[in-house]
MIBAKE-541364 format. One record per residue (C-alpha): residue number from 1; residue in one letter; z, x, y. Coordinates in pm, 1 decimal. Layout:
residues N
i aa w u v
NUM A Z X Y
...
//
This chain:
residues 643
i aa w u v
1 M -226.1 -13598.0 9888.2
2 P 103.0 -13476.8 10053.2
3 R 368.7 -13638.7 9812.1
4 T 625.4 -13737.5 10084.0
5 F 377.6 -14068.2 10149.8
6 K 445.6 -14245.6 9841.0
7 A 606.0 -14509.6 10010.3
8 T 316.0 -14585.9 10229.0
9 L 138.3 -14573.4 9917.9
10 V 299.6 -14854.5 9739.4
11 L 270.9 -15067.8 10017.5
12 I -104.0 -14987.6 9993.4
13 G -88.7 -15115.1 9624.3
14 V 100.1 -15469.6 9676.3
15 L -167.6 -15503.4 9924.0
16 I -438.7 -15447.6 9720.1
17 M -301.3 -15686.5 9485.0
18 V -205.4 -15950.5 9714.3
19 A -593.7 -15914.5 9831.3
20 L -704.3 -15912.6 9474.4
21 L -524.7 -16218.8 9395.5
22 A -704.6 -16392.0 9693.8
23 I -1037.1 -16303.1 9636.4
24 I -996.0 -16442.7 9265.2
25 S -877.0 -16801.2 9399.1
26 I -1144.7 -16813.4 9669.6
27 A -1381.9 -16714.8 9343.8
28 Q -1272.4 -16999.1 9114.0
29 S -1381.5 -17288.2 9391.9
30 Y -1765.5 -17124.3 9361.7
31 Q -2037.3 -17149.3 9124.2
32 A -2060.4 -16877.5 8878.8
33 N -2325.8 -16666.4 9022.5
34 K -2117.6 -16674.6 9408.6
35 K -1818.9 -16591.1 9222.8
36 I -1978.1 -16246.1 9124.6
37 I -2135.8 -16180.7 9459.2
38 E -1837.7 -16274.9 9679.2
39 V -1587.2 -16070.3 9449.5
40 N -1773.0 -15758.4 9431.9
41 R -1891.4 -15754.0 9795.2
42 A -1473.4 -15812.6 9844.1
43 L -1373.2 -15541.2 9605.2
44 G -1653.1 -15283.0 9790.8
45 D -1487.7 -15366.8 10120.4
46 L -1104.1 -15330.7 9981.6
47 N -1234.0 -14997.7 9808.6
48 R -1391.0 -14880.6 10127.3
49 S -1090.8 -14937.2 10347.0
50 T -858.6 -14816.8 10061.8
51 E -993.0 -14482.4 10074.7
52 Q -1051.2 -14485.8 10497.2
53 I -635.7 -14519.1 10481.0
54 L -604.8 -14246.6 10208.5
55 S -841.8 -14004.4 10369.6
56 Q -638.1 -14059.8 10714.5
57 L -313.6 -14014.6 10495.9
58 E -424.8 -13720.2 10313.6
59 S -524.4 -13566.1 10656.3
60 G -167.0 -13566.2 10793.1
61 V -229.4 -13906.0 11001.6
62 A 34.4 -14155.4 10972.9
63 V -83.6 -14532.9 10917.0
64 A 235.7 -14697.7 10923.6
65 G 579.6 -14615.1 10996.1
66 N 661.5 -14162.7 10965.1
67 A 498.6 -13953.1 10686.3
68 G 803.5 -13765.3 10729.9
69 G 926.6 -13495.8 10494.4
70 T 762.5 -13122.1 10481.4
71 A 368.1 -13239.8 10568.1
72 G 580.4 -13405.5 10839.0
73 A 708.8 -13108.6 10982.9
74 S 440.9 -12910.2 10931.6
75 N 230.7 -13173.9 11107.4
76 D 492.5 -13128.2 11393.4
77 R 505.3 -12733.8 11400.2
78 Y 97.6 -12740.0 11441.3
79 A 88.0 -13015.6 11726.1
80 A 336.6 -12795.4 11898.3
81 A 143.2 -12460.1 11851.1
82 I -176.0 -12653.9 11987.4
83 N -19.0 -12656.5 12272.4
84 D 192.7 -12362.0 12329.5
85 P -14.8 -12154.4 12643.8
86 N 7.8 -11837.0 12458.7
87 N -199.1 -11985.7 12165.3
88 L -590.6 -11882.8 12175.9
89 L -697.4 -12229.8 12007.9
90 S -792.1 -12502.1 12217.9
91 P -739.7 -12890.2 12152.0
92 A -1062.1 -13016.6 11975.8
93 T -1246.7 -13242.8 12192.2
94 D -1537.8 -13301.6 11912.9
95 Q -1464.4 -13584.2 11671.2
96 L -1583.6 -13471.9 11359.0
97 I -1570.7 -13785.3 11145.6
98 A -1619.2 -14116.3 11305.3
99 P -1330.5 -14366.0 11251.5
100 N -1585.7 -14622.7 11157.6
101 A -1741.3 -14422.8 10883.4
102 V -1777.2 -14598.2 10605.8
103 P -1694.7 -14365.2 10253.5
104 G -1920.9 -14283.0 9959.1
105 G -2252.7 -14248.3 9938.2
106 T -2512.3 -13944.3 9842.4
107 L -2695.9 -13765.4 10110.5
108 K -2991.1 -13612.1 10003.7
109 R -3160.7 -13325.9 10235.5
110 L -3367.9 -13079.2 10219.8
111 I -3408.8 -12649.7 10246.1
112 S -3721.0 -12486.8 10203.0
113 S -3659.5 -12236.4 10019.0
114 D -3419.7 -12072.0 9675.2
115 P -3095.2 -11962.2 9804.3
116 K -3102.9 -11558.5 9772.6
117 G -2748.7 -11558.0 9652.0
118 F -2379.9 -11721.3 9722.6
119 N -2160.9 -11407.5 9831.1
120 W -2049.5 -11555.6 10141.2
121 L -2023.9 -11192.7 10348.6
122 T -2295.1 -11000.7 10158.4
123 E -2611.0 -11268.3 10223.7
124 N -2663.1 -11385.0 10568.1
125 S -2980.9 -11624.6 10544.1
126 A -2947.8 -11919.3 10747.3
127 D -2931.7 -12156.0 10455.7
128 V -2644.0 -12015.5 10307.4
129 S -2477.1 -11988.7 10590.7
130 E -2506.2 -12364.7 10646.8
131 L -2384.4 -12407.8 10295.0
132 Q -2069.7 -12234.2 10371.4
133 T -1994.2 -12451.5 10660.5
134 Y -1949.4 -12725.8 10431.0
135 V -1755.6 -12505.4 10102.7
136 H -1537.9 -12292.4 10350.4
137 N -1326.1 -12325.6 10620.1
138 G -1303.6 -12034.3 10925.3
139 F -956.9 -11898.7 11083.7
140 A -1091.7 -12098.4 11380.9
141 R -1432.7 -12264.3 11467.4
142 Q -1565.4 -12301.1 11855.3
143 D -1566.6 -12679.2 11967.2
144 F -1897.4 -12859.3 11912.9
145 N -1868.2 -13002.3 12301.4
146 N -1776.4 -12700.3 12438.4
147 P -1861.9 -12375.9 12247.5
148 D -1683.4 -12168.2 12491.0
149 N -1354.9 -12313.6 12340.5
150 F -1187.3 -12227.9 11987.3
151 V -1019.6 -12462.6 11792.9
152 S -807.6 -12476.4 11515.3
153 D -938.8 -12441.2 11107.1
154 L -732.7 -12266.9 10887.3
155 A -505.6 -12067.0 11155.4
156 Y -310.8 -12310.2 11360.8
157 M -173.9 -12048.6 11609.7
158 V -316.2 -11717.1 11735.9
159 T -174.4 -11514.9 11988.3
160 V -300.6 -11182.2 12149.4
161 N -158.4 -10893.0 12335.8
162 E -231.6 -10825.0 12696.4
163 D -498.6 -10574.4 12634.3
164 N -656.1 -10776.5 12369.7
165 T -635.3 -10529.6 12093.2
166 E -360.7 -10719.6 11853.2
167 Y -434.4 -11087.2 11710.3
168 T -174.4 -11198.2 11512.2
169 V -276.1 -11501.6 11301.7
170 K -53.2 -11771.3 11167.0
171 L -225.2 -12007.0 10870.4
172 R -229.2 -12366.7 10767.0
173 E 63.6 -12356.5 10419.0
174 G -43.7 -12606.1 10170.3
175 V -409.0 -12482.4 10178.2
176 Y -546.7 -12419.6 9854.1
177 W -897.6 -12273.5 9715.9
178 H -1144.7 -12523.4 9485.4
179 V -1144.3 -12410.7 9131.3
180 P -1465.2 -12212.9 9027.3
181 K -1719.1 -12455.6 8894.0
182 V -1717.6 -12294.7 8537.1
183 D -1741.1 -12379.3 8195.5
184 F -1388.1 -12405.3 8100.8
185 S -1455.7 -12430.8 7712.3
186 D -1488.4 -12069.9 7717.3
187 P -1178.5 -11939.0 7654.9
188 R -1236.7 -11629.4 7918.5
189 Y -1213.3 -11841.6 8229.6
190 E -850.7 -12048.7 8145.6
191 W -692.3 -11797.2 8414.4
192 L -871.6 -12028.8 8631.8
193 R -784.8 -12401.9 8585.2
194 E -488.0 -12400.9 8851.4
195 P -556.0 -12404.5 9228.7
196 R -482.3 -12114.9 9384.8
197 E -296.0 -12121.1 9719.6
198 L -444.8 -11996.3 10051.7
199 T -255.9 -11695.8 10177.2
200 A -281.2 -11350.9 10469.7
201 E -386.1 -11164.6 10136.8
202 D -719.1 -11366.8 10134.2
203 A -762.0 -11299.7 10500.9
204 T -670.0 -10940.6 10491.4
205 F -896.0 -10890.1 10185.1
206 Y -1241.6 -11015.8 10390.3
207 Y -1157.6 -10760.3 10622.2
208 E -1101.2 -10472.6 10371.4
209 M -1453.7 -10560.1 10218.5
210 A -1654.2 -10610.9 10547.7
211 M -1474.0 -10262.8 10679.2
212 S -1554.3 -10069.6 10320.1
213 P -1936.9 -9842.7 10370.8
214 Q -1922.1 -9964.3 9999.0
215 V -1965.8 -10342.8 10005.3
216 E -2347.0 -10443.6 10153.7
217 A -2278.5 -10640.5 10449.3
218 G -2504.2 -10425.2 10700.3
219 S -2471.7 -10748.8 10954.4
220 I -2115.1 -10812.8 11001.9
221 K -2043.2 -10372.8 10978.8
222 S -2106.4 -10273.0 11381.7
223 Y -1888.6 -10625.4 11442.0
224 V -1548.5 -10434.1 11253.7
225 E -1596.6 -10099.1 11300.7
226 D -1317.9 -10103.7 11620.4
227 I -1072.9 -10242.9 11381.7
228 E -832.7 -9985.2 11365.6
229 K -600.8 -10194.0 11060.4
230 V -528.9 -10534.0 10909.4
231 E -165.0 -10602.4 10824.7
232 T -9.2 -10907.0 10603.1
233 L 300.3 -10955.4 10825.6
234 D 435.5 -11254.0 10571.8
235 R 287.5 -11510.1 10319.7
236 Y 96.3 -11664.9 10599.1
237 T 51.2 -11444.0 10862.2
238 F -171.6 -11137.4 10964.0
239 K -217.4 -10906.2 11243.2
240 V -584.0 -10761.0 11343.6
241 T -486.3 -10411.3 11548.6
242 W -857.3 -10303.9 11725.4
243 K -882.8 -9950.8 11804.2
244 R -986.8 -10024.1 12174.7
245 P -1011.2 -10335.4 12386.9
246 V -1392.7 -10468.1 12306.0
247 Y -1534.7 -10772.4 12383.6
248 H -1673.8 -10961.0 12085.7
249 S -1292.0 -10851.5 11915.7
250 R -1140.7 -11263.2 11984.3
251 T -1497.4 -11364.7 11832.7
252 T -1507.5 -11139.7 11569.3
253 T -1163.6 -11213.2 11459.5
254 L -1130.3 -11590.0 11527.6
255 L -1451.2 -11668.3 11359.9
256 A -1416.6 -11480.2 11044.1
257 Y -1281.2 -11656.1 10757.2
258 P -1099.2 -11574.9 10408.8
259 L -1225.4 -11392.2 10074.4
260 P -1006.7 -11481.9 9749.9
261 R -842.8 -11158.3 9625.4
262 W -712.5 -11289.7 9356.9
263 L -1068.8 -11398.8 9234.5
264 F -1235.0 -11056.4 9346.3
265 S -968.0 -10851.8 9181.2
266 R -1090.6 -10923.3 8876.8
267 D -1255.1 -10982.9 8574.6
268 R -1413.3 -11277.6 8381.5
269 D -1139.1 -11230.4 8171.7
270 G -874.1 -11236.7 8433.3
271 Q -771.2 -10862.0 8383.1
272 E -709.5 -10655.3 8695.3
273 I -1036.5 -10413.2 8853.9
274 A -921.9 -10065.9 8921.7
275 Q -852.6 -10097.7 9320.0
276 E -1131.9 -9823.7 9375.0
277 S -1367.9 -10033.8 9190.3
278 I -1311.1 -10326.4 9399.9
279 P -1592.2 -10325.8 9684.7
280 V -1835.2 -10175.4 9447.9
281 E -1798.2 -10481.3 9250.8
282 F -1770.8 -10690.0 9544.3
283 N -2137.7 -10698.1 9549.4
284 T -2218.4 -10855.8 9228.9
285 H -1908.8 -10975.6 9177.8
286 W -1957.5 -11234.8 8820.2
287 S -1780.0 -11487.4 9076.2
288 V -2027.1 -11530.5 9327.7
289 D -2254.8 -11745.4 9054.9
290 Y -1929.5 -12043.6 9119.6
291 P -1862.9 -12000.6 9486.0
292 I -1557.0 -12135.4 9624.5
293 G -1381.0 -12182.0 9929.1
294 T -1119.7 -12425.5 10135.7
295 G -1378.9 -12658.4 10265.0
296 P -1423.8 -13002.8 10273.5
297 Y -1688.2 -13006.2 9999.5
298 L -1682.5 -12865.1 9631.2
299 F -1980.6 -12640.1 9509.4
300 D -2118.1 -12852.6 9186.3
301 S -2453.1 -12682.0 9063.5
302 F -2754.8 -12476.3 9183.1
303 K -3073.1 -12528.0 8981.2
304 P -3327.8 -12278.6 9094.5
305 S -3601.0 -12464.5 9270.2
306 S -3485.8 -12824.9 9218.0
307 Q -3102.6 -12829.5 9441.9
308 V -2793.6 -12710.5 9536.9
309 V -2549.1 -13021.4 9501.4
310 L -2243.7 -13053.2 9646.8
311 T -1941.0 -13311.7 9597.3
312 R -1640.0 -13401.1 9824.9
313 N -1309.4 -13201.9 9846.3
314 R -1074.2 -13505.0 9720.7
315 D -773.3 -13244.5 9773.5
316 Y -944.4 -13118.1 10114.7
317 W -616.4 -13041.2 10375.0
318 G -800.5 -13202.8 10613.5
319 A -945.9 -13492.4 10763.3
320 K -1217.5 -13532.3 10440.0
321 P -1565.5 -13661.6 10518.7
322 P -1704.0 -13967.0 10450.1
323 I -2022.5 -13899.0 10218.4
324 E -1916.5 -13825.7 9861.4
325 R -2211.8 -13566.3 9736.3
326 I -2473.5 -13394.2 9950.2
327 E -2772.2 -13270.6 9778.8
328 F -2979.0 -13001.4 9910.2
329 H -3313.2 -13068.1 9708.7
330 I -3556.0 -12749.4 9762.3
331 I -3878.4 -12817.6 9853.1
332 K -4130.4 -12586.6 9991.5
333 D -4416.5 -12783.5 10111.7
334 P -4377.9 -12975.2 10395.2
335 E -4568.8 -13245.4 10321.0
336 Q -4392.4 -13307.2 10006.6
337 G -4097.1 -13273.1 10133.1
338 F -4209.9 -13575.6 10392.7
339 A -4361.6 -13808.3 10127.1
340 R -4023.6 -13785.4 9958.5
341 L -3829.5 -13907.0 10284.7
342 L -4073.5 -14221.2 10326.8
343 S -4043.4 -14277.4 9924.2
344 G -3702.5 -14294.5 9979.8
345 Q -3603.2 -13978.1 9763.9
346 L -3445.5 -13774.3 10065.8
347 D -3262.8 -13906.8 10343.0
348 F -3295.3 -13622.0 10608.3
349 L -3615.6 -13368.0 10679.3
350 P -3437.8 -13103.3 10936.2
351 K -3832.9 -13029.6 10999.1
352 I -4151.6 -13270.0 11054.1
353 A -4443.3 -13077.0 10971.3
354 E -4653.7 -13011.4 11346.1
355 P -4976.1 -13204.8 11161.7
356 R -4765.6 -13465.0 11044.2
357 Y -4590.1 -13464.3 11351.5
358 R -4934.7 -13513.4 11508.0
359 S -5038.3 -13761.4 11334.2
360 E -4707.7 -14024.6 11292.0
361 I -4593.8 -13980.3 11652.2
362 M -4788.3 -13823.2 11866.8
363 N -5090.6 -14051.1 11761.9
364 G -4915.1 -14292.0 11551.0
365 G -5023.2 -14674.1 11540.5
366 P -4828.5 -14950.6 11481.2
367 K -4784.6 -14886.0 11118.2
368 S -4594.5 -14536.9 11174.9
369 P -4294.4 -14548.2 10966.0
370 F -4103.4 -14411.2 11316.6
371 K -4265.0 -14759.1 11455.6
372 T -4213.2 -14969.9 11197.9
373 G -3862.8 -14864.5 11184.7
374 E -3891.4 -14689.5 10825.2
375 L -3771.2 -14393.0 10982.3
376 E -3590.1 -14300.1 11246.2
377 Y -3646.0 -13926.1 11436.3
378 E -3508.3 -13674.2 11708.7
379 V -3663.1 -13337.9 11861.2
380 I -3371.4 -13131.6 11949.1
381 D -3358.7 -12803.3 12045.0
382 A -3282.9 -12533.8 11772.7
383 F -3038.2 -12256.5 11929.5
384 A -3301.9 -12011.3 11746.7
385 Y -3621.4 -11799.8 11855.4
386 Y -3921.2 -11656.0 11640.7
387 Y -4115.7 -11346.0 11707.1
388 I -4312.4 -11071.6 11492.2
389 G -4140.4 -10744.2 11449.1
390 W -4333.5 -10424.7 11483.5
391 N -4197.2 -10148.6 11262.5
392 S -4157.9 -9857.6 11524.8
393 D -4111.5 -9604.2 11215.9
394 K -4511.4 -9646.2 11096.9
395 P -4712.7 -9403.8 11347.1
396 M -4906.4 -9709.9 11422.7
397 F -4667.4 -9930.9 11610.7
398 A -4429.3 -9618.5 11717.0
399 D -4640.6 -9636.6 12112.6
400 R -4516.7 -9893.3 12321.8
401 K -4865.2 -9913.4 12479.4
402 V -4975.1 -10074.8 12136.4
403 R -4688.6 -10312.3 12088.7
404 L -4785.4 -10420.2 12442.8
405 A -5117.9 -10439.0 12329.6
406 M -5037.4 -10665.4 12036.9
407 T -4865.9 -10903.0 12279.4
408 H -5104.1 -10939.7 12512.8
409 A -5355.4 -11033.6 12168.8
410 F -5132.1 -11308.0 12097.7
411 N -5252.4 -11638.9 12248.1
412 R -4884.0 -11759.1 12232.7
413 Q -4919.8 -12064.8 12491.9
414 S -5207.2 -12181.9 12361.6
415 I -5071.9 -12215.9 11958.2
416 I -4744.2 -12338.6 12114.9
417 D -4939.8 -12614.2 12308.0
418 N -5174.3 -12661.6 11973.0
419 V -5064.2 -12577.8 11657.6
420 I -4738.4 -12647.6 11711.8
421 N -4756.7 -12979.0 11933.0
422 G -4595.9 -12832.4 12236.5
423 L -4230.2 -12815.4 12006.8
424 G -4135.8 -12497.0 12161.0
425 E -4032.0 -12309.1 12455.2
426 L -4221.0 -11939.4 12494.7
427 Q -3955.1 -11684.6 12457.9
428 T -3964.0 -11354.4 12659.9
429 G -3697.0 -11152.7 12531.6
430 P -3374.0 -11165.3 12299.2
431 F -3171.9 -11420.7 12434.4
432 Y -3258.5 -11779.8 12429.0
433 Y -3467.4 -11912.7 12685.6
434 D -3193.3 -12162.0 12870.2
435 H -2900.5 -11893.2 12865.6
436 P -2718.8 -11722.8 13129.5
437 A -2814.3 -11408.3 13008.3
438 N -3181.7 -11464.4 12984.3
439 D -3357.5 -11316.6 13297.6
440 P -3569.5 -11641.8 13433.6
441 S -3742.1 -11362.5 13631.0
442 I -3902.5 -11156.2 13327.2
443 E -4266.7 -11382.9 13338.2
444 P -4452.7 -11396.2 13025.0
445 I -4702.7 -11155.5 12916.5
446 P -5009.8 -11317.4 12923.9
447 F -5280.0 -11367.6 12656.0
448 D -5540.1 -11127.0 12805.0
449 L -5781.2 -10943.4 12531.5
450 D -5941.9 -10714.2 12756.9
451 R -5580.3 -10530.0 12887.7
452 A -5494.3 -10510.7 12520.0
453 A -5807.0 -10307.1 12415.5
454 A -5760.5 -10113.8 12736.5
455 L -5446.0 -10021.4 12632.0
456 L -5513.2 -9955.8 12330.2
457 D -5800.7 -9700.1 12469.1
458 E -5475.2 -9568.3 12648.2
459 A -5282.1 -9476.3 12324.0
460 G -5581.8 -9330.3 12158.7
461 W -5718.7 -9553.2 11964.9
462 V -6082.8 -9620.1 11968.6
463 D -6378.9 -9692.9 11726.5
464 T -6531.6 -9367.6 11693.2
465 D -6802.7 -9430.3 11388.5
466 G -6881.7 -9780.8 11528.9
467 D -6782.2 -9991.4 11230.7
468 G -6616.5 -10223.1 11424.0
469 I -6251.4 -10100.0 11383.2
470 R -6078.5 -9837.3 11602.6
471 Q -5912.2 -9515.4 11471.0
472 K -5689.3 -9262.0 11578.0
473 T -5560.9 -8882.1 11422.4
474 I -5258.3 -8903.4 11320.5
475 N -5110.1 -8583.9 11159.3
476 G -5464.7 -8467.9 11131.8
477 E -5609.5 -8734.4 10929.1
478 N -5810.8 -9007.9 11089.7
479 V -5671.3 -9367.7 11039.5
480 D -5838.4 -9743.6 11047.0
481 F -5626.7 -9945.7 11235.6
482 R -5590.8 -10183.5 10986.2
483 F -5219.1 -10348.7 10922.2
484 T -5026.4 -10659.1 10702.0
485 L -4825.8 -10877.1 10866.1
486 T -4587.7 -11008.2 10600.5
487 S -4508.2 -11357.6 10691.6
488 Y -4283.1 -11630.0 10519.9
489 N -4542.1 -11897.2 10324.0
490 R -4572.4 -12207.1 10504.6
491 P -4869.2 -12429.0 10658.5
492 T -4808.4 -12372.5 11013.9
493 V -4771.3 -12010.2 10978.2
494 R -5091.3 -11975.1 10802.8
495 S -5261.3 -12132.3 11114.4
496 W -5135.2 -11971.0 11351.5
497 V -5131.9 -11605.1 11192.6
498 S -5548.5 -11677.6 11097.9
499 I -5573.2 -11737.9 11508.8
500 F -5398.8 -11440.2 11585.9
501 R -5615.9 -11214.1 11319.4
502 E -5962.5 -11372.0 11425.8
503 D -5847.4 -11224.6 11825.4
504 L -5752.7 -10872.1 11676.7
505 R -6087.4 -10885.0 11542.6
506 K -6225.8 -10890.8 11884.6
507 I -6058.0 -10570.6 11934.5
508 G -6098.0 -10358.4 11644.2
509 I -5798.7 -10432.7 11449.7
510 E -5807.8 -10552.4 11120.3
511 M -5528.1 -10733.6 11036.4
512 R -5432.0 -10880.1 10656.0
513 G -5209.6 -11205.5 10622.0
514 D -4957.5 -11168.6 10317.8
515 F -4785.4 -11452.7 10278.9
516 V -4471.4 -11455.9 10070.7
517 E -4140.2 -11683.2 9973.4
518 W -3814.3 -11657.0 10085.5
519 P -3659.0 -11452.1 9896.2
520 L -3899.1 -11170.9 9879.2
521 M -3941.3 -11165.6 10232.1
522 Q -3580.9 -11107.1 10260.7
523 R -3623.3 -10821.5 10028.8
524 R -3907.2 -10661.1 10227.1
525 M -3724.7 -10693.2 10557.5
526 D -3406.2 -10585.9 10382.9
527 D -3574.8 -10244.4 10256.8
528 K -3808.1 -10227.8 10542.2
529 Q -4118.0 -10260.4 10346.0
530 F -4368.2 -10423.6 10591.4
531 D -4612.1 -10296.6 10893.2
532 A -4504.2 -10634.4 11063.2
533 F -4298.2 -10903.3 10972.7
534 T -4297.4 -11308.1 11134.0
535 G -3899.8 -11366.4 11211.3
536 G -3680.8 -11584.2 11342.3
537 W -3308.0 -11546.4 11466.2
538 G -3060.4 -11807.2 11456.0
539 L -2866.1 -11743.0 11778.3
540 T -2495.5 -11749.8 11840.8
541 W -2331.7 -11842.1 12165.7
542 F -2152.8 -11540.4 12256.5
543 N -2423.9 -11198.4 12326.7
544 D -2319.3 -10920.5 12146.6
545 P -2662.4 -10730.0 12083.4
546 F -2549.5 -10431.0 11892.7
547 Q -2638.3 -10575.7 11537.9
548 I -3009.5 -10619.1 11593.1
549 W -3049.3 -10370.0 11849.1
550 H -2827.0 -10076.0 11889.3
551 S -3041.2 -9727.0 11731.1
552 S -2739.9 -9694.4 11483.9
553 Q -2858.3 -10036.1 11301.6
554 A -3194.7 -9907.8 11252.9
555 D -3108.2 -9701.7 10915.8
556 I -2821.4 -9840.5 10785.3
557 P -2875.7 -10099.9 10412.4
558 K -2975.0 -10443.2 10508.0
559 G -2933.3 -10380.2 10830.8
560 S -3040.3 -10613.7 11120.3
561 N -3231.0 -10359.5 11355.6
562 R -3562.0 -10390.4 11062.8
563 V -3759.9 -10275.4 11315.3
564 G -3638.8 -9966.9 11429.0
565 F -3584.9 -9972.1 11786.9
566 R -3423.6 -9673.7 11935.4
567 N -3365.8 -9656.0 12317.2
568 A -3113.5 -9459.8 12501.3
569 E -3060.9 -9681.9 12807.3
570 A -3049.2 -9986.3 12553.8
571 D -2760.0 -9844.6 12369.5
572 E -2588.1 -9720.9 12648.8
573 I -2548.9 -10089.5 12799.5
574 I -2493.0 -10267.5 12409.0
575 E -2200.8 -10004.7 12451.0
576 T -2078.5 -10110.3 12777.4
577 L -2120.1 -10458.1 12692.6
578 R -1858.9 -10388.4 12423.9
579 V -1571.1 -10293.6 12672.4
580 T -1659.7 -10514.2 12947.9
581 F -1471.5 -10896.7 12991.0
582 D -1591.9 -10978.2 13354.4
583 T -1891.4 -11240.9 13305.3
584 E -2074.5 -11144.5 13608.7
585 E -2033.2 -10771.5 13523.8
586 R -2147.3 -10911.9 13154.5
587 M -2474.7 -11126.3 13308.1
588 T -2622.1 -10798.7 13506.1
589 L -2628.2 -10620.9 13207.0
590 L -2770.8 -10824.3 12965.5
591 R -3040.3 -10897.8 13208.8
592 R -3104.6 -10497.3 13252.1
593 F -3092.5 -10534.1 12877.2
594 H -3357.2 -10809.0 12829.4
595 Q -3613.7 -10594.2 13081.5
596 I -3549.9 -10309.8 12873.9
597 V -3670.8 -10481.6 12590.4
598 H -3931.5 -10688.9 12765.9
599 E -4104.9 -10327.5 12819.9
600 E -4065.4 -10140.0 12508.4
601 Q -4192.4 -10488.3 12314.0
602 P -4020.0 -10426.9 11987.7
603 Y -4113.7 -10783.7 11907.3
604 S -4412.6 -10977.1 12048.1
605 F -4119.8 -11260.7 12130.9
606 F -4321.5 -11613.9 12010.3
607 Y -4143.5 -11929.1 12106.6
608 A -3792.4 -12098.4 12077.3
609 P -3878.7 -12425.9 11863.5
610 K -3757.0 -12748.8 11933.1
611 E -3743.2 -12923.6 11600.2
612 S -3857.2 -13267.1 11520.1
613 V -3602.7 -13412.3 11276.3
614 A -3598.1 -13705.2 11100.1
615 W -3388.8 -13966.3 10867.3
616 N -3342.1 -14270.5 10621.9
617 P -3211.8 -14538.5 10881.5
618 R -2933.4 -14583.3 10641.0
619 V -2788.1 -14234.4 10725.2
620 K -2553.7 -14355.2 11031.7
621 N -2383.8 -14177.5 11338.0
622 V -2635.7 -13878.5 11310.7
623 V -2521.8 -13661.6 11566.9
624 F -2645.3 -13338.7 11653.8
625 Q -2463.5 -12996.8 11742.2
626 K -2505.0 -12778.0 12021.7
627 I -2485.5 -12474.1 11808.6
628 R -2566.0 -12397.7 11483.0
629 P -2547.1 -12538.4 11235.7
630 Q -2718.5 -12821.4 11445.6
631 T -2820.9 -13069.0 11174.9
632 Y -2445.6 -13065.1 11028.1
633 S -2387.4 -13360.0 10854.2
634 L -2002.4 -13365.6 10839.0
635 P -2017.9 -13684.6 11104.8
636 W -2275.5 -13869.4 10915.1
637 Y -2201.8 -14166.5 10664.6
638 I -2413.8 -14385.8 10475.7
639 D -2459.8 -14719.9 10477.0
640 E -2561.7 -14872.2 10156.7
641 S -2627.5 -15216.0 10358.0
642 A -2909.8 -15047.3 10552.1
643 E -3171.5 -14973.5 10236.2
//
C-alpha cells in the first residue's frame, strides 16, 4: 500500500466510524433479530466499499485529492511514457477489473490433471501456463481486445532502434516478488522472510537461463537463439541486443518475464551456488516447489490429485482482482466435474463433456439446469487445434503416402458431428482455421477407405499371408502394420479412437489405443517414446512455425517437433519468415508453408475446438478473451447474494 495516501486513509477511517455510529443508532430502534440482520448487512456493504477504495488507492488511482509524493511522481512518469510515440507499448483498451466488482469470495475451478511441475521456464503445459498468468507478470502483455497491440505490465517503456535489433526496457519501480510459501519454522528459510524488489537483474536472468544449453527449455530455445547479448543498464533498465533483425524479436522480448536471480542462485540455506552450476541446478531447483511471481495471486498450496490453491496478493502493485481465493480442483472425470458444478462444489467448468452437452443443452428439457437457471453456459472458440502426430522417425510412418492414407482413413467430420456434437471446425493445417495465415483454398482430405488402401499398396504395405494385416519388408524383416496410438485418457478420446481403430481394421491395419494420464503423456512426448499420439496445440496470435516445424527442432531435448518433420523447403520458408516484416509477404510464405504441411501430413489434423463452458450464476462478469488464457478469471467476481 503506498504510504503517501495516509491522509486519504484517515479520511476513510473517519467515514467508517461515522457510518458505524449511524448503523448502530438505526439498529437500536429495531427488534433484536432485525438489528442483527441490518447491522451485518450494512457492515458487509461497508467492508466491500472500503476494500474497493483501498484497491484503487493501492493501484495508484486517486480517489479523492492528490496522491502526491513518490508514488504520484512514478505514476506521472508512467502516464507520460505510455503516450510517448517512441514507446512500443500502447494504452490498454481492455478493462481487466470491473469498476462495480464485489470483492471477496472463493472461485472453484477445474483442471483435468496434475501439473507436472511449476518451473515457469521448463514446463510448458497449458495448465501450468495458465497458473502462471495469475501468479506472475510479463514485461508486457497483449491487449485482450486487440491482440496486435502490446500494453504495459512490468515494463512501462520499451524502445527499439531503427533496425529492430536493440530493445531497451524500463521496469516499474517498487514491484516486489512474492515471499515463497515455505515452512518458516525451519531456520534454513529465515533468509526468505523479507520481500525482494524486482530489478533488471531478474530480467536478464530469464534470458541467461533460456539461452543456456544446460537448461531444459526446448520449447523456447529457438526463439532466443538470435539474441547476441542482454545487459543490465541500471537497477530498473535492461537492453536486449539481437544478432540480426528477426520478426519474432518483438514478441520474444516483450512477452518474456523475469525470474528471481536472488532465489535461483542460492540453495535452501541461502548459500550462493557456484555460477557455473546455476543452469544445471535451475532445472530441478528446490524453489520450484514454492513458485513465486509478481502477480495478482500468491501460490498457496498444491495437493496432488486434489487441488492447486491461489490467494489474492494484498500487496499487488497493480489493480487488485476482486476474487479473494481461486481453487483449481484436479478432476479427471468430466462427469464428476459436472456433478460437482451442479451441486455447488465447483463454480466454473472449462468444458462440458460431449455426452452431457448433448443431453442437457442440445436435448435438454425444461428441467435441465441450463433451462431452470441453476447453471449458465456459453460456447466459445478455443484458440487451439487437435491432431494425431505420426512419428516419422519410425519406418512405419516415414513414407508420406502412409501418413496420407492414415488421414484418408480418419473419419474426422463424422466424428466432429456425432461424437463432439459439432463443437469443432475441421482443421487442414498448422494455423487456426480463422486466422489470416490459414489458406482457405486448401480442401480437407476426405474420408476415403478405398483411397487409403490404394496408397498403402503403393507404399508397399500389402497382406501377403492372408491374415487380414498388411506387411512390409523393412531392413530385411517382415513387419506387420501394427502400432500403438498413445492417447489422453478421456471418455470422448476413447470414443473416437475406437471409431478410428475399426476403420483401420477394414484396410488391414491393427491399432492399439494406450490411454494414459497427462504427466505420463507429457513424458512420452518429450522423450519421443511413441508410434503415434493424440495431441493438441494452444495457439498464439503471432505465427512463428520454427518451434514446432523446423527440422533443427526434431532432435533437441523436450523439443516441440516431436514427430520428426524434416522438409528443406519448409525450413527455408521458416527461416525467411524470421527476417520478413512485410505483412503481405509473410502471408504468402505462411500459406505456402500450410500447403507443404498439408501435402506431407506429419499430422492428421483434426479440429479446432469450440468449448462449451459452464458456471454457477453467483459468478458475475464472466467474460472470455480472444487469446489464451481465454477463461482468464481476473475480471470475474463472486456475488454471494446470488447463491
